[in-house]
N, C-alpha and C positions, 0 to 999 in steps of 0.2 A: 779565264780572267781576259777581259778585253776592254777597250776604251776608244772612244772616237763617235764620230758621226759617219754612219756607214752608208748615207745617200750619196748619189753621183754629187761631186763637188766638195763632199765632206771630208775629213782625213781620219785615217786608221792611225790612232796614236799607239796603241799596243794591243798585243794578241798573245796569248799563251794557252795552249790547250794541251790536255794530255795526248800522247801518242796513241794511234789506235792499236798498235801492236808493240808489246814490251811495255817497258817503264821509262818515265822521263817525260819531257813536254817538248812540243813544237813551239817555237817563239817568233813572233814577227821580226825581231831583231836580227834574225838570221837570214832574212830576205830585205831588209830596208834598203840596201845598196842598189837593188834592181827592180824592175816592175815583177808584180805578183798577181797570178790568177788564182783565185780561191774558188773552189767548186765544192757546193754542198750537195752530198748524195744520202740515199738511204736505201736499204734492201726493199723496201716496200714500194718504190717509185720506179715503175718500168721505164720512164724517160731517162732517169738517172741511169739506170743500168745499161741501156742502148747507147748512151754518149760516153761512157767511161773509156772505151778503146779509143775513141777520137782524142779525149785528153791525154791518154799515154802516148798516142802516136805524135801528137804535135809536142808534147813534153820532150820526147826523144829528139825532135828536130830542132827545137828552141830552147831546151833546159840550160844551155849555157849562158843565155843573156836574160831569159824570164824564168822567175821562179813559179812553181806550181805547189799547190796546197790542197789537198782533198780534206774536206770536213765531213765525217760521218754524222748526221744528226738525227736525234730521236729513234734511234734504232739500238737493238741489243748489239753488244759488242761482237759477239761471236757471229751473227749474220753480216755484220759490216766487215769483219776480217774476211770471212769466206769470199763475199762479193769482191773485195779489193784483190783478193788471191786469183779469183776467176777471171778478173778483168785485167789482170797482169800489171797492176799499178805499182810502180817503181818510185814515184815521187812521194814526199812525206805527207802523212795522213794523220789528222787530229781527230779526237773523239768529243763530240758535244752531246753528252748522253741525253739531256732532257731539252735540247734545242735552244738554249738560251742565246748562245751567239747568234745562230740563225735568226731567231725572233728580233733581237737587237738591231739587225740589218732593216727590219722592215719588209723583208721580202714576204710576198703573198702566195708563193707557189714553189713548187719543186719541178726541176731542178732549178738552183739559183747560182750564178757565176758572178763574182766581183772582180773587177778589173782595177788593180791599184797600181798607181804610178811609183816609181822610185821616189822615196821621201814621204809616202802614206797617202797622197792625195787620191780619193776615190774616183775614177775616170767613169765607171758605168757599173750599174747592176743589172745584170740581164737575167730574166726569168723566163724559163724554156729550154728545151734540148738544143744542142749545137752539134753539128757535125765538124769533122777536121777542118774543112774548107772554111765554113762560117768562124770557126774559133779563130784560125789564122788571119781571117780578115779583120776581125775585132782586135786581135792583138795588134796587128799593124796600124789600124785606125787609131787605137789609143796610146800605142806606146812607140810607133814608127816602125819602117821596115827593118 
């Protein structure tokens, strides 16, 4: 369940996805008071796999002031769980079984990362892999130091 205009300059109004592991859901309201980095990934995407440790590294450095949300899209749940486990992901991860949230963003490739300012304004939609340095640079550019 999601609503909003997910292009840069648009607004993320709501987002609720089933959690990847366990029961329950991840909800945008849990992040609305701070900036949020949403990263789409899949086990069939080599670039997604290679960038996941960088996202975990930056999350560990900045997670107290910037929220991180991984979204497994169009992937079998078991494969996504194993990928997140191998990558050591500790931030919340949602499950987009058929990729409907991903497609609603208008993204054309994987991996895709959405930078959302506190309050829901979309700062940027980045398509392509990011290393830790590039991710930190984009976070500072969009959310401040």
